DSSP file (Angstrom, degrees, kcal/mol; ACC not computed):
  #  RESIDUE AA STRUCTURE BP1 BP2  ACC     N-H-->O    O-->H-N    N-H-->O    O-->H-N    TCO  KAPPA ALPHA  PHI   PSI    X-CA   Y-CA   Z-CA
    1    1 A M    >>        0   0    0      0, 0.0     3,-1.1     0, 0.0     4,-0.8   0.000 360.0 360.0 360.0  -2.6  -45.2  -12.8  -36.8
    2    2 A P  H 3>  +     0   0    0      0, 0.0     4,-1.1     0, 0.0     3,-0.4   0.798 360.0  66.7 -60.6 -23.8  -42.0  -10.8  -36.2
    3    3 A E  H 34 S+     0   0    0      1,-0.2     3,-0.2     2,-0.2     0, 0.0   0.855  92.9  58.5 -67.1 -31.0  -43.0  -11.0  -32.5
    4    4 A D  H <> S+     0   0    0     -3,-1.1     4,-0.7     1,-0.2    -1,-0.2   0.824 104.7  50.2 -65.2 -33.0  -42.4  -14.7  -32.5
    5    5 A S  H  X S+     0   0    0     -4,-0.8     4,-2.1    -3,-0.4    -1,-0.2   0.751  98.7  67.1 -78.5 -25.1  -38.8  -14.3  -33.6
    6    6 A S  H  X S+     0   0    0     -4,-1.1     4,-2.6     1,-0.2    -1,-0.2   0.894  96.3  51.8 -70.5 -38.5  -37.9  -11.8  -30.9
    7    7 A P  H  > S+     0   0    0      0, 0.0     4,-2.2     0, 0.0    -1,-0.2   0.912 111.6  48.7 -63.5 -36.8  -38.3  -14.2  -28.0
    8    8 A A  H  X S+     0   0    0     -4,-0.7     4,-2.1     2,-0.2    -2,-0.2   0.902 111.7  49.3 -65.4 -38.7  -36.0  -16.7  -29.7
    9    9 A K  H  X S+     0   0    0     -4,-2.1     4,-2.7     2,-0.2    -1,-0.2   0.889 108.6  53.2 -64.7 -38.7  -33.5  -13.9  -30.3
   10   10 A T  H  X S+     0   0    0     -4,-2.6     4,-2.7     2,-0.2    -2,-0.2   0.907 108.1  50.0 -61.9 -43.1  -33.8  -12.8  -26.7
   11   11 A S  H  X S+     0   0    0     -4,-2.2     4,-2.1     2,-0.2    -1,-0.2   0.898 112.3  47.5 -62.4 -41.1  -32.9  -16.4  -25.6
   12   12 A A  H  X S+     0   0    0     -4,-2.1     4,-2.2     2,-0.2    -2,-0.2   0.916 112.7  49.2 -68.2 -42.3  -29.9  -16.5  -27.9
   13   13 A E  H  X S+     0   0    0     -4,-2.7     4,-2.6     1,-0.2    -2,-0.2   0.896 109.6  51.9 -61.2 -41.2  -28.8  -13.1  -26.7
   14   14 A E  H  X S+     0   0    0     -4,-2.7     4,-2.4     2,-0.2    -2,-0.2   0.909 109.5  49.2 -64.2 -40.9  -29.2  -14.2  -23.1
   15   15 A S  H  X S+     0   0    0     -4,-2.1     4,-1.1     2,-0.2    -1,-0.2   0.906 112.9  48.1 -66.8 -38.5  -27.0  -17.3  -23.7
   16   16 A L  H  < S+     0   0    0     -4,-2.2     3,-0.2     1,-0.2    -2,-0.2   0.891 114.0  46.9 -66.4 -38.0  -24.4  -15.1  -25.4
   17   17 A L  H  X S+     0   0    0     -4,-2.6     4,-1.5     1,-0.2    -2,-0.2   0.848 107.0  57.2 -71.2 -33.1  -24.5  -12.6  -22.6
   18   18 A S  H  X S+     0   0    0     -4,-2.4     4,-2.9     1,-0.2    -1,-0.2   0.779  96.0  65.8 -72.4 -23.4  -24.3  -15.3  -20.0
   19   19 A Q  H  X S+     0   0    0     -4,-1.1     4,-2.3    -3,-0.2    -1,-0.2   0.962 105.7  40.0 -64.2 -50.9  -21.0  -16.6  -21.4
   20   20 A P  H  > S+     0   0    0      0, 0.0     4,-2.9     0, 0.0    -1,-0.2   0.885 115.5  54.8 -63.6 -34.3  -19.0  -13.5  -20.6
   21   21 A N  H  X S+     0   0    0     -4,-1.5     4,-2.4     2,-0.2    -2,-0.2   0.912 108.8  46.3 -65.9 -40.9  -20.8  -13.4  -17.3
   22   22 A S  H  X S+     0   0    0     -4,-2.9     4,-2.6     2,-0.2    -1,-0.2   0.855 111.5  52.2 -67.1 -34.6  -19.8  -16.9  -16.4
   23   23 A D  H  X S+     0   0    0     -4,-2.3     4,-2.8    -5,-0.2    -2,-0.2   0.936 110.5  48.4 -64.7 -43.4  -16.2  -16.2  -17.5
   24   24 A A  H  X S+     0   0    0     -4,-2.9     4,-2.7     1,-0.2    -2,-0.2   0.923 111.9  49.3 -62.1 -42.6  -16.3  -13.1  -15.1
   25   25 A Q  H  X S+     0   0    0     -4,-2.4     4,-3.0     1,-0.2    -1,-0.2   0.915 111.2  50.0 -63.0 -40.3  -17.7  -15.3  -12.3
   26   26 A G  H  X S+     0   0    0     -4,-2.6     4,-2.6     2,-0.2    -2,-0.2   0.920 111.9  47.3 -63.2 -42.5  -15.0  -17.9  -12.9
   27   27 A Q  H  X S+     0   0    0     -4,-2.8     4,-2.6     2,-0.2    -2,-0.2   0.918 113.1  48.8 -63.8 -42.5  -12.3  -15.2  -12.8
   28   28 A L  H  X S+     0   0    0     -4,-2.7     4,-2.7     2,-0.2    -2,-0.2   0.916 111.7  49.1 -62.7 -44.5  -13.8  -13.8   -9.6
   29   29 A T  H  X S+     0   0    0     -4,-3.0     4,-2.8     1,-0.2    -2,-0.2   0.923 111.6  49.3 -60.3 -45.6  -14.0  -17.2   -8.1
   30   30 A A  H  X S+     0   0    0     -4,-2.6     4,-2.4     1,-0.2    -2,-0.2   0.896 112.3  48.2 -59.5 -42.5  -10.4  -17.9   -9.0
   31   31 A A  H  X S+     0   0    0     -4,-2.6     4,-2.6     2,-0.2    -2,-0.2   0.915 111.8  48.4 -67.5 -41.2   -9.3  -14.6   -7.6
   32   32 A V  H  X S+     0   0    0     -4,-2.7     4,-2.7     2,-0.2     5,-0.2   0.932 111.7  50.5 -64.6 -44.4  -11.2  -15.1   -4.3
   33   33 A D  H  X S+     0   0    0     -4,-2.8     4,-2.2     2,-0.2    -2,-0.2   0.915 111.8  47.8 -58.6 -43.4   -9.7  -18.7   -4.0
   34   34 A E  H  X S+     0   0    0     -4,-2.4     4,-2.4     2,-0.2    -1,-0.2   0.920 111.9  49.6 -63.4 -42.8   -6.2  -17.3   -4.6
   35   35 A L  H  X S+     0   0    0     -4,-2.6     4,-2.5     1,-0.2    -2,-0.2   0.917 110.8  49.4 -64.4 -41.9   -6.8  -14.5   -2.0
   36   36 A L  H  X S+     0   0    0     -4,-2.7     4,-2.4     2,-0.2    -1,-0.2   0.877 110.6  50.7 -65.9 -36.8   -8.0  -17.1    0.5
   37   37 A D  H  X S+     0   0    0     -4,-2.2     4,-2.3    -5,-0.2    -2,-0.2   0.913 111.3  48.7 -65.1 -42.3   -5.0  -19.3   -0.1
   38   38 A Q  H  X S+     0   0    0     -4,-2.4     4,-2.3     2,-0.2    -2,-0.2   0.908 112.3  47.7 -65.0 -42.5   -2.7  -16.3    0.4
   39   39 A L  H  X S+     0   0    0     -4,-2.5     4,-2.8     2,-0.2    -2,-0.2   0.906 111.2  51.0 -63.3 -43.2   -4.5  -15.3    3.6
   40   40 A Q  H  X S+     0   0    0     -4,-2.4     4,-2.4     1,-0.2    -2,-0.2   0.915 110.3  49.5 -61.3 -43.9   -4.3  -18.9    4.9
   41   41 A G  H  X S+     0   0    0     -4,-2.3     4,-2.2     2,-0.2    -2,-0.2   0.896 112.8  46.9 -62.6 -41.8   -0.6  -19.0    4.2
   42   42 A K  H  X S+     0   0    0     -4,-2.3     4,-2.5     2,-0.2     5,-0.2   0.918 111.6  51.0 -66.6 -42.9    0.0  -15.7    6.0
   43   43 A F  H  X S+     0   0    0     -4,-2.8     4,-2.6     1,-0.2    -2,-0.2   0.906 110.0  50.4 -61.3 -41.5   -2.2  -16.9    8.9
   44   44 A E  H  X S+     0   0    0     -4,-2.4     4,-2.4     2,-0.2    -1,-0.2   0.917 111.2  48.6 -62.9 -43.0   -0.1  -20.1    9.2
   45   45 A N  H  X S+     0   0    0     -4,-2.2     4,-2.2     2,-0.2    -2,-0.2   0.898 112.7  47.0 -63.2 -41.8    3.1  -18.1    9.1
   46   46 A V  H  X S+     0   0    0     -4,-2.5     4,-2.7     2,-0.2    -2,-0.2   0.903 111.5  51.8 -68.0 -41.0    1.9  -15.7   11.9
   47   47 A S  H  X S+     0   0    0     -4,-2.6     4,-2.7    -5,-0.2     5,-0.2   0.921 110.3  48.6 -61.8 -43.3    0.7  -18.6   13.9
   48   48 A K  H  X S+     0   0    0     -4,-2.4     4,-2.4     1,-0.2    -1,-0.2   0.916 112.3  48.5 -64.3 -40.2    4.1  -20.4   13.7
   49   49 A E  H  X S+     0   0    0     -4,-2.2     4,-2.3     2,-0.2    -2,-0.2   0.917 111.8  49.5 -65.5 -41.6    5.9  -17.2   14.6
   50   50 A M  H  X S+     0   0    0     -4,-2.7     4,-2.8     2,-0.2     5,-0.2   0.944 112.4  46.7 -61.4 -49.0    3.6  -16.6   17.6
   51   51 A F  H  X S+     0   0    0     -4,-2.7     4,-2.5     1,-0.2    -1,-0.2   0.898 112.1  51.9 -63.9 -37.8    4.0  -20.2   18.9
   52   52 A G  H  X S+     0   0    0     -4,-2.4     4,-2.1    -5,-0.2    -1,-0.2   0.911 111.4  45.8 -63.2 -39.9    7.7  -19.9   18.4
   53   53 A K  H  X S+     0   0    0     -4,-2.3     4,-2.5     2,-0.2    -2,-0.2   0.884 112.6  50.9 -69.4 -38.2    7.9  -16.7   20.4
   54   54 A L  H  X S+     0   0    0     -4,-2.8     4,-2.4     2,-0.2    -2,-0.2   0.906 110.4  49.1 -63.7 -42.3    5.6  -18.2   23.1
   55   55 A D  H  X S+     0   0    0     -4,-2.5     4,-2.4     2,-0.2    -2,-0.2   0.907 112.2  48.9 -62.7 -42.6    7.9  -21.3   23.3
   56   56 A D  H  X S+     0   0    0     -4,-2.1     4,-2.4     2,-0.2    -2,-0.2   0.898 111.2  49.6 -63.8 -41.2   11.0  -19.0   23.6
   57   57 A M  H  X S+     0   0    0     -4,-2.5     4,-2.6     2,-0.2    -2,-0.2   0.894 110.4  50.7 -66.3 -39.5    9.2  -16.9   26.3
   58   58 A T  H  X S+     0   0    0     -4,-2.4     4,-2.5     2,-0.2    -2,-0.2   0.933 110.9  48.6 -62.4 -45.1    8.4  -20.1   28.2
   59   59 A R  H  X S+     0   0    0     -4,-2.4     4,-2.2     1,-0.2    -2,-0.2   0.924 112.6  47.8 -58.3 -46.2   12.0  -21.3   28.0
   60   60 A R  H  X S+     0   0    0     -4,-2.4     4,-2.5     1,-0.2    -1,-0.2   0.890 111.5  50.1 -65.6 -39.8   13.3  -17.9   29.2
   61   61 A L  H  X S+     0   0    0     -4,-2.6     4,-2.8     2,-0.2    -1,-0.2   0.905 109.6  51.2 -65.2 -39.4   10.8  -17.8   32.1
   62   62 A D  H  X S+     0   0    0     -4,-2.5     4,-2.4     2,-0.2    -2,-0.2   0.912 111.0  48.3 -61.2 -42.2   11.8  -21.3   33.2
   63   63 A E  H  X S+     0   0    0     -4,-2.2     4,-2.6     2,-0.2    -2,-0.2   0.922 112.5  48.9 -62.1 -45.2   15.5  -20.2   33.1
   64   64 A L  H  X S+     0   0    0     -4,-2.5     4,-2.7     2,-0.2    -2,-0.2   0.920 110.9  49.4 -61.2 -45.8   14.7  -17.2   35.1
   65   65 A E  H  X S+     0   0    0     -4,-2.8     4,-2.3     1,-0.2    -1,-0.2   0.903 112.0  48.7 -62.3 -40.9   12.7  -19.2   37.7
   66   66 A A  H  X S+     0   0    0     -4,-2.4     4,-2.4     2,-0.2    -2,-0.2   0.904 111.7  49.5 -66.2 -40.3   15.6  -21.7   38.0
   67   67 A A  H  X S+     0   0    0     -4,-2.6     4,-2.6     2,-0.2    -2,-0.2   0.899 111.7  48.5 -64.6 -39.5   18.1  -18.8   38.5
   68   68 A L  H  X S+     0   0    0     -4,-2.7     4,-2.5     2,-0.2    -2,-0.2   0.898 112.1  48.7 -67.5 -38.7   15.9  -17.2   41.1
   69   69 A S  H  X S+     0   0    0     -4,-2.3     4,-2.6     2,-0.2    -2,-0.2   0.913 112.2  49.0 -65.0 -41.6   15.5  -20.5   42.9
   70   70 A A  H  X S+     0   0    0     -4,-2.4     4,-2.6     2,-0.2    -2,-0.2   0.930 112.4  48.1 -64.0 -44.8   19.3  -21.1   42.8
   71   71 A A  H  X S+     0   0    0     -4,-2.6     4,-2.3     2,-0.2    -2,-0.2   0.904 111.6  50.0 -62.3 -40.6   19.9  -17.5   44.1
   72   72 A K  H  X S+     0   0    0     -4,-2.5     4,-2.2     2,-0.2    -2,-0.2   0.913 112.3  47.5 -64.0 -44.0   17.4  -18.0   46.9
   73   73 A N  H  X S+     0   0    0     -4,-2.6     4,-1.9     2,-0.2    -2,-0.2   0.894 112.0  49.9 -64.0 -40.5   19.0  -21.4   47.8
   74   74 A D  H  X S+     0   0    0     -4,-2.6     4,-1.5     2,-0.2    -2,-0.2   0.902 111.0  50.2 -64.1 -41.3   22.5  -19.8   47.8
   75   75 A A  H  < S+     0   0    0     -4,-2.3    -2,-0.2     1,-0.2    -1,-0.2   0.898 114.2  43.1 -67.1 -39.2   21.3  -17.0   50.0
   76   76 A S  H  < S+     0   0    0     -4,-2.2    -1,-0.2     1,-0.2    -2,-0.2   0.783 113.0  52.7 -78.3 -25.3   19.8  -19.3   52.5
   77   77 A A  H  < S+     0   0    0     -4,-1.9    -1,-0.2    -5,-0.2    -2,-0.2   0.746  92.0  83.7 -79.5 -24.6   22.7  -21.7   52.5
   78   78 A T  S  < S-     0   0    0     -4,-1.5     3,-0.1    -5,-0.2    -4,-0.0  -0.678  83.7-128.5 -83.0 123.5   25.3  -19.0   53.1
   79   79 A P        -     0   0    0      0, 0.0     2,-0.1     0, 0.0    -2,-0.1  -0.468  27.4-109.6 -70.8 140.3   25.6  -18.2   56.9
   80   80 A P              0   0    0      0, 0.0    -4,-0.0     0, 0.0     0, 0.0  -0.413 360.0 360.0 -67.2 146.3   25.3  -14.5   57.7
   81   81 A Q              0   0    0     -2,-0.1    -3,-0.0    -3,-0.1     0, 0.0   0.398 360.0 360.0-110.5 360.0   28.5  -12.9   58.9
């Protein structure tokens, strides 16, 4: 009958072994969540910087277009000598 006690022992051993395994899974899950949060924060920062630079470039292009239009109007308004 020693064989009958070994399956019970195996179940107890499995439950003991699963506890550290679940702790490791919990730590891994926490680490992955933290990494994803960090990546999301970095992505948001990069996105903000890109949109800021695009807005700045748009403003500068608008200013350049206005300056070119003004220069063209000045050149056509001035009579040739």
